[in-house]
Structures are given as structure tokens and as C-alpha cells.
C-alpha positions in Angstrom: -1.7 -24.2 1.3 0.7 -21.4 2.1 -0.7 -17.9 1.4 0.0 -14.3 2.4 -2.3 -11.3 2.0 -1.4 -7.6 2.4 -2.1 -4.2 1.0 0.2 -2.0 -1.1 0.1 1.8 -1.5 1.7 3.3 -4.6 2.8 6.9 -5.2 3.6 9.4 -7.9 7.0 10.1 -6.4 9.5 9.2 -3.7 8.6 12.3 -1.8 5.0 11.4 -1.7 5.9 7.9 -0.4 8.0 9.4 2.4 5.3 11.8 3.4 2.6 9.1 3.4 4.8 6.8 5.6 5.1 9.6 8.1 1.3 10.2 8.0 0.7 6.5 8.5 3.1 6.2 11.5 1.3 9.2 13.1 -2.0 7.4 12.6 -0.4 4.3 14.3 -0.6 2.2 11.2 2.2 -0.4 10.8 4.1 0.1 7.6 7.0 -1.4 5.6 8.6 0.6 2.8 9.4 -1.7 -0.1 10.4 -1.5 -3.8 7.2 -1.1 -5.9 6.4 -4.5 -7.4 6.9 -4.4 -11.2 3.5 -6.0 -11.9 1.8 -2.9 -10.2 3.5 0.2 -11.7 6.8 1.7 -12.7 6.0 5.3 -11.8 7.7 5.4 -8.4 10.3 3.1 -7.0 8.9 3.0 -3.5 5.6 1.5 -2.2 4.3 0.9 1.3 3.1 -2.5 2.4 0.3 -2.5 5.1 -1.7 -5.0 6.9 -5.2 -5.7 5.6 -6.6 -5.0 9.0 -5.7 -1.3 8.5 -7.3 -0.9 5.0 -10.5 0.7 6.4 -8.5 3.2 8.4 -6.3 4.0 5.4 -9.4 4.5 3.2 -10.8 6.9 5.9 -7.6 8.9 6.0 -7.6 9.1 2.2 -11.2 10.2 2.0 -10.6 12.9 4.7 -7.6 14.2 2.7 -5.2 13.2 5.5 -3.3 10.7 3.3 -2.4 10.9 -0.4 -1.4 8.0 -2.6 -1.8 7.0 -6.2 -3.4 3.6 -5.8 -4.3 1.0 -3.2 -4.0 -2.7 -4.0 -4.5 -6.0 -2.1 -2.1 -8.8 -3.0 -2.7 -12.4 -2.2 0.3 -14.8 -2.7 -0.3 -18.5 -2.5 1.0 -21.7 -4.0 -1.3 -21.1 -7.0 0.3 -17.7 -7.8 0.0 -14.0 -7.0 -3.3 -12.2 -7.3 -3.6 -8.5 -7.4 -6.8 -6.4 -6.9 -7.0 -2.6 -7.2 -9.1 -1.0 -4.5 -8.5 2.7 -5.1 
């Protein structure tokens, strides 16, 4: 079975996404800016994909006010389909 799992951060605006990407890079978190998946939201065209290994560090940055985003999701893609779970 082929599967991929990763996190997605969504934002209110493109400016928020760009600022968050900079904050994540400063925190040494690997990121990839991607178009926001349509099954998540249509509010902002950009999202940031992150490794699941960094989710706890991202939550800590968010809780401390050092990182702002609209929502945090995990996505699991496999041969059975795409499964989305909202974490924050």
C-alpha cells in the first residue's frame, strides 16, 4: 500500500502565509509552499506543507504566539483515498 502523510497550515491571506513561512524557516522547520487544497478551504490560495515530525514544534510556536495560522490539518493519502483531519 502506497501512502503519504503530512501536515498543512492554512491562512487568512497570502501575507500571513509568507510571514509564517519566514517564521518556520527561522525555527528550522522544513516547509513547502503549495496551493491550498480545495477540499480544505478557499480563503487563501497559499498553504504550507510540513512534515508530521514537526507538528509538536509548530503547535508550541502557535501556543507561544510566535506563529500565526488559520488551521492545521494532517493529510493521509493512500490507495484507499485522501483522509483529512483538522488538528487546530
